[in-house]
Structures are given as C-alpha cells and as structure tokens.
N, C-alpha and C positions, 0 to 999 in steps of 0.2 A: 571086756567090761559090760556089766549088766546095764541095760539101757536106763534103768531107774536111778543109777549112780551117776549118770552124765546130766549136768546141769548147764542150761543155757541162759544167757543174759536177755534181759528185755529188748535191748538194742538189736541183738542178732535176730530175735523173733519179728521185730518190726521190719527189718530188712526182708526176712523171709517172706512175710505176708504181703508187703508191698510188691515184691517180686511175683507173687502169685496172682496179684491183680493186673499187673502189667503183662497182658497176653492177648494173643490175636482173638481168642474166643470172647474176650470182653468187648473188643472192637466189632466183632461179628454181631453179637447180640444187641449192642447198641445201635448198630445199622438197621436192625429189624424194626426199630421203633420210629424210623424216619417218616412213615405215613401220617404220624401225629403233628409233624412240623417240630421246630426247635423249642418253642415255648412250652407246649403241652408235653412234648418228648422229655424235656429236662425235668419237669415237674414229676412225671412218671418215674424217672430215674431216681429222683430224690426220695420220693415216698417209698418205692420199692426197696432202695438201699437201706433206709432207716428201719423198715420192718425187717429186712434181712439180717442186719447186724444185731438186731435186738433179740433174734433168735440164735444167731451164731455165737453171741457172747456167753450165754449160760452153758452152751455145749462145750466151748473151750474152758470155762471155769471148772467144770466137773473133772476134766483131765488135770487141770493144773492143781486143783485141790486134793484129789484122790491119787494123783500119779498113775492112773490107769489109762491105757489107750481106749479109744472109742470102743473097739471090739471087746475089750475086757469089761468095760463099764456096762455094756448091755446085759451082762450076766446078772446085774442087780434086779433088773426088771423082768428078763426073760429067761433066766437060768442058762446053764451050759449048753443045752441042745438048742434053745431058741437063738442064743448068741451065735452059735455055730452056723445056723441057718442064715442069720442076717449078715455074718461075716462073708459068707459065699456070695450073697447078693451084692455086697459092697465090693468084692473083688471083681465081679462082673462088671459092675458100673464104672469101677476104675480102670478096668481094661478098656471098656468103650471110650472113657475120657482120654486115655493114653492114645488110642488110635485117632480120635478126633483132633487132638492137638498136634499129633505128628503129621497127619495128612493135611491139616490146615497150614502148619509152617511149611511144609514141603511145597504145597501149591503156591503159596506166597513167594517162597524162594525161587521157585521155577519160573514164575512170571517176571521177577526182576532179572534173574540170570539170562532169560531169553533177550531182554532188552539190552543187557550190558555185554553179553558174550555171544549171543545168538546160540545158546546151548540150553537144552531142556531135558531133564531126566528126573522125574518125581520120584522114582524108585530109589535112585541114589541118594537124593536128598533125604528120603525117609531113613534110609540106613545110616546116613552120617548124623542126623539128629538122634537116632536111637543109640548110637555109640556114644555120643556126647552125654546123654542121659545116664547111661551106664557108667560113665566116667564120674559123674556127679554122685551116683550111688556108692561107688568105692571110696570116694573121698570122705563121705560120711557127714552126718547132720552137724555135728559140733565143728568139723573142720572147715565147713563151708562159710562160716561167718566172715572171714577176712575176704574170701573171693567174692562173697555177695556184696561187699562194699563197693568193689569195682564194678561188678555186673550191674547192679541196681542203679549205681551213679550214671553209668553209660546209657542204660534204658531211660532213666528219668530225663536226661539231656535230650535224647532222640525224641521222646514223646512230647516234650515242651515244644521242640522245633516243629513237630508234625501238627500239634495243636495250634500254634501260631499261623502255620501255613494254611491250615484248614479254615480257620476263622477270619483269615484276611483275604479270602477268596470271594469274589462276587457270588452272591447266592444263585444257585442254579435250581433244579427241580429234584424232588425226592427220587431216591433210587429205585422205587418200586411203585407199581399202580395197585398194589395190594392194600387192603385195609387192616387196620388193628384197633381194637377198642382200648380205651384208656386203662380199663381194669386188666385187660389182657397184657398191656405193656408193663404195667406195675407187677404183674405176677411173673413176667420174664426176668425182671430185675431181682425179685425175690428168689426165683428158682436158681439163678446163677449163685447167689449167697448160699442157698441151701445145699448146693452141690458140694459145698466144703464142710457141711456138718459132720460127715463121718470121718473128716480128716483132721479137723482142727485140734482135737484133744490129743492126737498121736504126737503133736508138736508141743502144745502147752503144758503137757505133763512133765516136761523137763525143765520148766522155768524155775529160776532161783526165787523170783517173786511172783507167786501165783496171780494175785488179784491185779496188780499194776501191770504185769506182763500180758495178761489176757486183754486188758483194756487196750494196751498198745498194740497188740497183735491185730485186734478187731478194728481199731480206728485207722491203722495203716492200710488195711484191706479196703476199709470203706473209702478212704480218700483216693487211693489208688484206682479202685474199681469205678467210682463216680467219674474220675478223670478219664479213664479209657472209654467208659460208655458214652460220655459226652463227646469225646473225639470221634467215635464211631458214628454217633447220631449226626453230628455236624458234617463229617465227611460224606455220609450217605445223601444228605441234603444239599451240600455246596458243590460236591464233585459229581453228583448224580450217579453214584455207584456205591455198592456195599462191598465190592471186591477189594480186599485189604492191599494186595500187591499193586493194583491199579492206582489206589490212593497214594501209596507211598512212592510209587514211580512218578506220578503227576507232581508230587511234592519235591521231586528232584533228590531223593535220598541216595539212590545208587547203592554204593558198597556199605554205607551206614544202614541202609534198610536191610540188607542182608544180615548184618551183624545183630541188628535189633530182632530180626524175626527168629534167628537161631537161639539168641540168648533168652528171649522171653519165652519161646517154646520149651527150651530145656529147663529153665527155672520153675516153670509152672508145672510141667509134666513129671518132674522129679518128685513133687509133692504127691502125685497119684500113685506112682509105682512104689515109693517108699511105704505109703499107707496100705497098699496092697499087700506088701511084705508083712506089715504089723498084722493085719487081718489073718494072713496065712498062719502066723505064729499062734494066734489065738484059736484056730481050729487044731492045730497039732504043734505042741511046744518043742518038738524035735526038728522042726522045719528051720532051716537057715534063713533068716530074714533078708539078708542081701541077696542070696541066691533066688529066692522067691521073687524079689523085686526085679531082678534082671530077667527072669522068665517072663514076668508080665510085660516088661519093656520089649522084649523080643516078639512076644505074641502080638503087642500093639503094632509093632512095625509090619509084621506079616498082615495083620488086618488092614492096616492102613494102605498097603500096597495092593491087596486083593479086592477089598470091598469099597465101592464108591462113597463119598461123604454125602448123606442126604438126611432130611427130616431131623435136622439139628434141634429145632424148636420143640418137637415132640419128645426128643430125648431128655431135654431139660425138665418138661413137665412130669415125665415118668419118674425122674429122679426125685422130684418134690413129692409126688403122690406116695412114694414108698417111705421116704425118710421123715417127712414133716410129722405124720402120725406117730412114728416110732420115737421121735424126740419129744413129742408132746407127753407121751407116757413116761419117758425117762425123766423129764423136768418134774413132773408130778411126783414121782417116786423119790427123786433125789432131794429136791428143794422143798416141797410141800409136805410129804409124808416122812421125810428124813430117813429114808432107807439107804443104808451105806454098805450093807454086807451083801455078798452074793447070796442068791437064793439056794438053799441047801440041796433042793431036789434036782436030779439030773433029767427029769421029764420037763418038757416046755411048760411055762406058766400059761395055762389056758385062758385065764381072764384076761391078761395083757395082750395076748394073740388075738383074742376076739376083738378087743378094743382097737388093736391096730388094723385088723381087717375092716371094721366099721369105718375107721378114719381113711383108709385107702379108698374104699368104695365111695364115701362121701365126697372125697377130693375129686374122683374122676366124674361123678355125676354133676358136681357143681362147677366143673370147668367152663360149660357154655354160659354160665350166669355169672361172670366176673363182676364183683363189686369194685368200688373205687379203690379198695385196699387189697384187691385180688382175692384169691381162694385160700392160700395158705394160712393167713392169720385167723380167719373165722374158723377153719377146720382145727387148727392147733388149739386155740382158746376153748372151743367146744370140747374137744377131746381131753384137754387138761382138766377141765371142770368135772367131766364125767369120771375121769380116772382118779381124781382127788376124792370125790364123794364116794365112789365105789370102794376105794381103798380105806377111807375112813369108816364106812360101815363095816367092812371086813375086819378091821382092827378091833373095833368096838365088839363085834360078835366074838372075838377071841380074847376080850378082856384086856386089850393092849391100849396104851395112850398114844395119841397122835402127836 
C-alpha cells in the first residue's frame, strides 16, 4: 500500500508523540539544567518548550496539509539535489540519535540489572533493544496504534510514580558543579524540540484531520516533554545525580524500571529509524523503506557498542544549527510566499542555500551570547524575514504576485 493512502487518527498520533517525549534523552537533558535550581530551571524548561513547539507546529502542518514527508517537502525550497543533500544529513543525524538512544537505554538497563541480578552486559542490552526496534519497524506505523495504547499507559504510570518519588524526596544538592546560563538552558530545551523538526511531517502527513491532528501531536509532545524534563531536573537536584539508572534504582523501581527503560527507548528510537527510511526513499525511490530503517537500526547498534557516549549537549546544538535555518526558509516559502510546487530545476537553489549557510554561521557565532529566549528564535525570525523579503523582490522582478 502506498504510504499516502494510509490514514491515521488524531488519537494514534497523540499517543505516538507522547511516547516520543517519554524518553531517557529528555530526562538526561532536563538534568543538565540542574545548576539553575528548581525555580529558574523550570522557567527555562517552560520558555524553551513554548518556543520549541511554536516551531514544531508549522513543520508538522506542512506535512499534514501537503501529504509530503519532510524530505519531499524540502524540494519546494531547495529542489531535488538540495533536498537529496539535506536528506543525507538527516539520515546521519538520525543515525546519531539512534546510537545515542540505544546506548543510553543500555547503560540504564545495565545499571539496574547489576543491582537486581549482579549481571552486566551493555552489548547484549544494545542488541536486545535493537531487535525490539526492528520488531516495531515490521509491525508498521498504522498497526502500532493499539500496541501504543498499552505501552504509553505503562510508561505514563511509571513516570508518574517516578515523579512523585523524586519530588517527595528531601532536597539534596545539584548533580553537578558545572554552571549553565539561563539562555543556554532555554536553548537546550529548544534544541530537543528542534531535533524532531525533520521527523514530525513524516507522521503528520498521514493524518485524517490535518490541523487538529497536528495540534494534538504537538501538544502531546509538549506536555510529555515538559513532564520528563521536569523529572530530570528534579531528580538531578533532589537525588544529587543525573544518572538515570541511579535515580530509578533509588526510587525502588526494579523490574518496572527495566520495562520503562526498554519501552521508552524503543518507542522513541523507532521514530528515528522510520524517518531515516523515509529520507532514504527521497534519495532513491527504489529503496525499500523498511529495509533502510532496519539498516539504520543495525548501524546504530554497532555505533552504540563501539563508540562511547559523549558530548551529548554539543550534538543537540549541532542539530539546531543545521535545521533551524533550513526550516526558517521552508516556512517563508510555504506559509508566506505560498510556494507549493517542487522547484522544476534539478540544480540546487543557490539563493536558499546561501541563506541557509548564513543562518548556520549566524547560529554558531551567536551561541556564546545566549539571550533569554536562546539563539534559535532570533536566528529563525531573522532568516525568515530575509527569506521573505528576498523572495518577494525576486517574484516582483519576474512579474509574479506574492
């Protein structure tokens, strides 16, 4: 069946995106904000998430209204070759995310297994998690809706119990002696939301009700992500550690912790490998999407086993610096200039590539000067304005209406 013929309900998408938010990576990132303390940390979480979902929503809406995957929709602004280049970049970042999620889940699993059974084997846990993700791939997006009802319910209950445990513990000391500015903390929250930018339209494109479904998807991610960030922040402050398995072990989770870790890792990482398959098809329509997803999953397992997890924070910032400018240009073309058709030329759109490069450089240069709203929002708004003005002038020069 053609992917465009498959339609999914708003409810199934809500479950999908809540499951995406309930992940170890969200806990880890929330814990990084601990030096700000609870009050300032939560304010940074709230501001960052509001900005993040305000960017995430139009990205999802493009897919929902056009029926195009993210990779396909970039042909509107960057033509076929430009789209192919960004698809390759997206596959690489999704491969990185797959490895990060698998090794994070395996480490957390390993720590709790050591306490329960006195047995440790990170490589084995990586392989088991990888196999479960492959199972999710073969079940398929539409068939996962019923399974997700059970999975998300279990995850939600476990996270509620963990949250109650964390915030009923006498306050300790922050998990780290490092410092973080308020603006940098806001930017971390935005960066996590922006990591989903190249993925969301791969799922919203199948919605039966495009607008309502996109709103539901974004809101469910917003609520779930704030919940997880706050638990990560609180756990780092109250337990004095940002190590997820230590937190869960201290909370007395035991086997429930193992199930939570595995299920949350699988539900989140499935989205990464599925979208990597979609981007692969955009490069070459003859590629089998499921096979490409499995290959990315296997490669992610190999990387997780061989390469140590480090510089996670820098990885998030790198993703934002690449995709924030790209989507600013896409938003200007789609929503402001009302460009809906693929660019006919097969050569890259030089104007938009130049704008993207300017945005990328601006993001990297402005990182040390974080504002109260982070770096992403100023860069995107600036580039959005320039792209719109340039596009308007270009259209008028060709005698076209805007």
